[in-house]
C-alpha positions as CSV (number, residue, x, y, z in Angstrom):
1,M,-7.6,-25.9,-4.8
2,P,-5.4,-26.6,-1.8
3,E,-6.6,-25.5,1.6
4,Q,-3.4,-23.5,2.2
5,T,-1.4,-21.3,-0.1
6,V,2.0,-19.6,0.5
7,Y,-0.1,-16.5,1.3
8,G,-2.4,-18.1,3.8
9,P,-5.7,-20.1,3.8
10,S,-7.0,-20.4,0.2
11,R,-10.5,-19.2,1.2
12,A,-9.2,-16.1,2.9
13,V,-6.9,-15.3,0.0
14,A,-9.9,-15.8,-2.5
15,H,-12.2,-13.6,-0.4
16,W,-9.5,-10.9,-0.3
17,L,-9.0,-11.0,-4.0
18,E,-12.7,-10.8,-4.6
19,A,-12.9,-7.8,-2.2
20,N,-10.3,-6.1,-4.5
21,S,-12.3,-6.9,-7.7
22,I,-10.1,-9.8,-8.8
23,D,-11.7,-13.0,-9.8
24,P,-9.8,-15.7,-7.8
25,Q,-10.6,-18.2,-10.6
26,D,-8.4,-16.1,-12.9
27,V,-5.4,-16.2,-10.6
28,P,-3.3,-19.4,-10.8
29,V,-2.6,-20.9,-7.3
30,D,1.1,-20.4,-7.9
31,S,0.8,-16.9,-9.1
32,P,3.1,-14.4,-7.4
33,L,1.1,-11.7,-5.5
34,T,2.6,-8.5,-4.3
35,I,1.4,-5.2,-3.0
36,E,3.2,-2.3,-4.6
37,V,3.2,1.5,-4.3
38,D,3.1,3.9,-7.1
39,S,6.1,6.1,-6.1
40,F,4.7,9.1,-8.0
41,H,1.1,9.2,-6.7
42,G,1.4,6.9,-3.7
43,H,-1.4,4.7,-4.8
44,R,-1.2,1.1,-3.6
45,Y,-2.0,-1.8,-6.0
46,I,-1.9,-5.5,-6.3
47,R,0.3,-7.1,-8.9
48,Y,-0.6,-10.6,-10.0
49,N,-0.7,-13.0,-13.0
50,A,-4.1,-13.6,-14.5
51,L,-5.1,-16.5,-16.7
52,L,-5.8,-15.4,-20.3
53,R,-9.2,-16.3,-21.6
54,N,-10.9,-15.9,-25.0
55,E,-14.3,-14.3,-25.6
56,L,-16.0,-17.7,-24.7
57,G,-14.1,-17.9,-21.4
58,H,-11.8,-20.7,-22.5
59,L,-8.2,-20.6,-21.4
60,H,-5.5,-19.8,-23.9
61,F,-2.7,-22.3,-24.0
62,D,1.0,-21.2,-24.1
63,S,2.9,-23.6,-26.3
64,T,6.2,-22.3,-24.9
65,T,5.5,-23.3,-21.3
66,G,2.9,-26.0,-21.9
67,R,0.6,-24.3,-19.4
68,A,-2.3,-21.9,-19.5
69,A,-1.2,-18.5,-20.7
70,V,-1.0,-15.7,-18.1
71,E,-0.6,-12.0,-18.2
72,L,0.8,-9.6,-15.6
73,Q,-2.1,-7.5,-14.2
74,T,-2.6,-4.9,-11.5
75,A,-5.6,-3.9,-9.5
76,H,-6.1,-1.0,-7.0
77,L,-5.7,-2.1,-3.5
78,V,-9.1,-1.3,-2.0
79,I,-9.2,-3.7,1.0
80,E,-6.0,-4.5,3.0
81,P,-5.3,-8.2,3.4
82,P,-6.7,-9.7,6.6
83,E,-4.4,-10.9,9.3
84,D,-4.3,-14.5,8.1
85,V,-3.3,-13.4,4.5
86,R,0.3,-12.4,4.1
87,I,1.0,-10.6,0.8
88,P,4.6,-9.3,0.5
89,T,5.1,-5.6,-0.4
90,A,7.4,-4.8,-3.3
91,D,10.0,-3.3,-0.9
92,H,10.2,-6.7,0.8
93,I,9.6,-9.8,-1.3
94,P,10.6,-13.0,0.4
95,G,13.5,-14.7,-1.4
96,A,14.6,-11.5,-3.1
97,D,17.2,-10.7,-0.5
């Protein structure tokens, strides 16, 4: 794993994911991460891609992409990102302007 990700130091990002009940080993390093708000209830959650694994824990292979298969997932935002972890919010995603 690289020492730095687009979101900040990889260790800090991994600790933040763990604090929000997300296994960092299941999140590809190039996975888009965003914090979104449920407009109806106001709940905040993390949207990310998770690696798909079988019941033995082995990765599923996506023959279309030639990579490990991923699935869009969400988790409740329990702990805000620390200062050195910069996760965009859905209302301002870099590059979407």
